[in-house]
C-alpha positions in Angstrom: -38.0 110.7 69.4 -40.2 112.4 66.8 -39.8 109.5 64.4 -40.7 107.0 67.1 -43.9 108.9 67.9 -44.8 109.0 64.2 -44.3 105.3 63.8 -46.3 104.6 66.9 -49.1 106.9 65.7 -49.3 105.0 62.4 -49.4 101.7 64.2 -52.2 103.1 66.5 -54.2 104.0 63.4 -54.0 100.4 62.1 -55.0 99.0 65.4 -58.0 101.4 65.5 -59.1 100.3 62.0 -58.7 96.7 62.9 -60.9 97.1 66.0 -63.7 98.4 63.8 -63.4 95.2 61.7 -63.7 93.1 64.9 -66.7 95.1 66.0 -68.4 94.6 62.6 -67.7 90.9 62.6 -68.9 90.4 66.2 -72.3 92.0 65.3 -73.0 89.6 62.4 -75.3 86.8 63.0 -74.9 83.9 62.8 -71.3 83.6 63.8 -70.0 81.4 61.0 -66.4 80.3 60.5 -66.0 83.3 58.3 -67.0 85.8 61.0 -64.9 83.9 63.6 -61.9 83.9 61.3 -62.3 87.7 60.8 -62.5 88.2 64.6 -59.5 85.9 65.1 -57.4 87.7 62.4 -58.4 91.0 63.9 -57.3 90.0 67.4 -54.1 88.6 66.0 -53.4 91.9 64.2 -54.3 94.1 67.2 -52.0 92.2 69.4 -49.2 92.2 66.8 -49.6 96.0 66.5 -49.2 96.4 70.2 -46.2 94.1 70.1 -44.7 96.2 67.3 -45.0 99.3 69.4 -43.3 97.7 72.3 -40.5 96.5 70.0 -40.1 100.0 68.5 -39.7 101.5 72.0 -37.3 98.8 73.1 -35.2 99.4 70.0 -35.3 103.2 70.6 -34.0 102.6 74.1 -31.2 100.4 72.8 -32.5 97.3 74.4 -31.4 94.1 72.6 -34.5 92.4 71.1 -34.2 88.6 71.5 -34.9 86.3 68.6 -35.7 83.0 70.2 -38.4 80.4 70.5 -39.9 82.5 73.4 -39.2 85.9 71.9 -42.8 87.1 71.9 -43.0 86.3 75.7 -39.5 87.9 76.1 -40.7 91.2 74.6 -43.5 91.5 77.1 -41.1 90.6 80.0 -38.5 93.2 78.7 -41.2 95.8 78.4 -42.1 95.3 82.1 -38.5 95.3 83.1 -37.9 98.5 81.2 -41.0 100.1 82.9 -42.7 100.6 79.5 -45.8 98.7 80.6 -47.1 97.3 84.0 -47.1 93.7 85.0 -50.9 93.8 85.0 -51.0 95.0 81.4 -48.4 92.4 80.5 -50.7 89.7 82.0 -53.6 91.0 79.9 -51.5 91.1 76.7 -50.2 87.5 77.4 -53.7 86.2 76.8 -53.7 87.7 73.3 -50.1 86.5 72.8 -51.3 83.0 73.5 -54.2 83.4 71.2 -51.9 84.8 68.5 -49.8 81.7 68.7 -52.8 79.4 68.4 -54.2 81.5 65.5 -50.9 81.4 63.6 -50.5 77.7 64.0 -54.1 76.6 63.7 -57.0 76.7 61.3 -59.9 79.2 61.2 -62.4 76.3 61.4 -60.9 75.4 64.8 -62.1 78.8 66.3 -65.1 78.8 68.5 -67.1 81.7 69.8 -66.9 80.5 73.4 -63.1 81.0 73.5 -63.0 83.9 71.0 -65.7 86.2 72.3 -64.2 86.9 75.7 -61.0 88.1 74.0 -63.0 90.1 71.5 -65.1 91.7 74.2 -62.1 92.8 76.2 -59.8 93.9 73.4 -61.0 97.5 73.3 -60.3 97.9 77.1 -56.9 96.2 76.8 -56.0 98.5 73.9 -57.1 101.5 75.9 -55.0 100.4 78.9 -52.1 99.8 76.5 -52.4 103.3 74.9 -52.7 104.9 78.3 -49.5 103.2 79.6 -47.5 103.8 76.4 -48.6 107.5 76.3 -47.5 107.9 79.9 -44.2 106.3 79.2 -43.6 108.5 76.1 -44.6 111.5 78.1 -41.9 110.7 80.6 -39.4 110.0 77.8 -40.2 113.3 76.2 -40.0 115.1 79.5 -36.5 113.7 80.1 -35.4 114.5 76.5 -36.9 118.0 76.5 -35.3 118.7 79.9 -31.9 117.5 78.6 -32.1 119.7 75.5 -33.4 122.7 77.5 -30.6 122.2 80.1 -28.0 122.1 77.4 -29.3 125.4 76.0 -29.7 126.9 79.5 -33.5 127.1 79.0 -36.4 126.1 81.3 -39.3 124.0 80.1 -42.6 123.7 81.8 -45.0 120.9 82.4 -47.6 122.7 80.3 -45.2 122.6 77.3 -44.8 118.9 77.7 -48.6 118.3 78.0 -49.1 120.2 74.8 -46.6 118.0 73.0 -48.4 114.8 74.3 -51.8 116.2 73.2 -50.4 116.7 69.7 -49.7 113.0 69.6 
């Protein structure tokens, strides 16, 4: 569990750095293909980071990770089925998944600010929702794991102990 949280923490750091790049590029004027490409790449990387976190959690749980034409969509579906994220968050992430597909298979000169800016404006809120849901999920996982270990040792563990562990993360 500790290794999983460390890996997620590293991924979170990369996402945070990438969000700053998106903010910087959004505030440049005029929005040339260079700025739009930077924003597009940032959105792609932020979504990929969130997807990586979901895959790490799924692997940790022992859930088989599909490798198919629709695997990116499947990872979101599995994450909802495994109660890692909510259906609402999955719907939000699906917009970024769709953009990621377009970005990977398209050209930067095809990006336009009318389609890109709504995603860029919402990405911070989506990331925060994601972090909140993942943190809650990890909290529950830690609670179960700590309770199991404590029970094996005949010890009691308190909610305050668990909250301190989450706050460290």
